[in-house]
C-alpha positions in Angstrom: 123.8 -0.4 81.9 123.1 2.2 79.3 126.2 1.1 77.4 125.2 -2.5 77.7 121.8 -1.6 76.5 123.2 0.2 73.4 125.5 -2.8 72.6 122.5 -5.1 73.0 120.3 -2.9 70.7 123.1 -2.7 68.1 123.7 -6.4 68.2 119.9 -7.1 67.9 119.7 -4.7 64.9 122.7 -6.4 63.3 121.3 -9.8 63.9 118.0 -8.8 62.4 119.7 -7.4 59.3 121.8 -10.5 58.9 118.7 -12.7 59.3 116.8 -10.6 56.7 119.8 -10.9 54.3 120.0 -14.6 54.8 116.3 -15.0 54.3 116.4 -13.1 51.0 119.4 -15.1 49.8 117.6 -18.3 50.7 114.5 -17.2 48.8 116.6 -16.3 45.7 118.4 -19.6 45.8 115.1 -21.5 46.1 113.4 -19.4 43.4 116.3 -19.9 40.9 115.4 -23.5 39.8 111.8 -22.5 39.4 112.8 -19.5 37.3 115.1 -21.7 35.2 112.2 -24.1 34.6 109.9 -21.2 33.6 112.6 -19.9 31.3 113.0 -23.3 29.7 109.3 -23.6 29.1 109.2 -20.1 27.5 112.2 -21.1 25.3 110.4 -24.3 24.2 107.3 -22.4 23.4 109.2 -19.8 21.3 111.2 -22.6 19.6 108.0 -24.5 18.7 106.4 -21.4 17.3 109.5 -20.6 15.2 109.6 -24.2 14.0 106.0 -24.1 13.0 106.7 -20.8 11.1 109.7 -22.3 9.4 107.8 -25.4 8.3 105.0 -23.2 6.9 107.6 -21.1 5.0 109.2 -24.3 3.6 105.8 -25.6 2.5 105.0 -22.3 0.8 108.4 -22.1 -0.9 107.9 -25.6 -2.3 104.5 -24.7 -3.5 105.7 -21.5 -5.2 108.6 -23.3 -6.8 106.2 -25.9 -8.2 104.0 -23.1 -9.5 106.9 -21.3 -11.2 108.0 -24.6 -12.8 104.5 -25.3 -14.1 104.1 -21.8 -15.4 107.5 -22.0 -17.1 106.5 -25.2 -18.8 103.2 -23.7 -19.9 104.9 -20.6 -21.4 107.4 -22.8 -23.1 104.6 -24.8 -24.7 102.8 -21.6 -25.8 106.1 -20.3 -27.3 106.6 -23.5 -29.2 103.0 -23.2 -30.6 103.6 -19.6 -31.6 106.8 -20.4 -33.4 105.0 -23.3 -35.1 102.5 -20.8 -36.5 105.3 -18.5 -37.6 104.8 -16.0 -34.8 108.0 -14.9 -33.0 107.1 -14.4 -29.3 108.4 -11.4 -27.5 111.7 -11.6 -25.7 111.4 -12.7 -22.0 112.1 -10.2 -19.3 115.8 -10.0 -18.2 115.1 -11.8 -14.9 113.6 -14.8 -16.9 116.5 -14.8 -19.4 119.0 -14.8 -16.5 117.1 -17.7 -14.9 117.2 -19.6 -18.2 121.0 -19.0 -18.4 121.9 -19.8 -14.9 119.1 -21.8 -13.3 119.0 -19.4 -10.4 
C-alpha cells in the first residue's frame, strides 16, 4: 500500500506539472497573436512619426534651398551694381566658388 501510495503521489505530481506546462504553453500560444498585433501597432506609430519627421525635413530643405537661391541672386545683382560703379567686389569664399564651379 505504501508503495502504491508513493506511485500515486508521484503520478499526481507529474500530472500536475504536465498540466501546468500545458497551461503555460496554451497561454503563450494564445498571447502571441495579441503580442504581434501590439508590435504591429507600435511599428505603425514609429513609422508614422518617422514619416512626419522626414516630411518636415524635406519641407525645411526645400525652404533652405529656395533661400540660398534667392540670396545668391541678390548677391549677384549687388555684384553687378558694384562692377557697374567701378568697384571690384571681394572674392567669394572658397565654398561659394566651389558651388559656382560645380553646382554642388
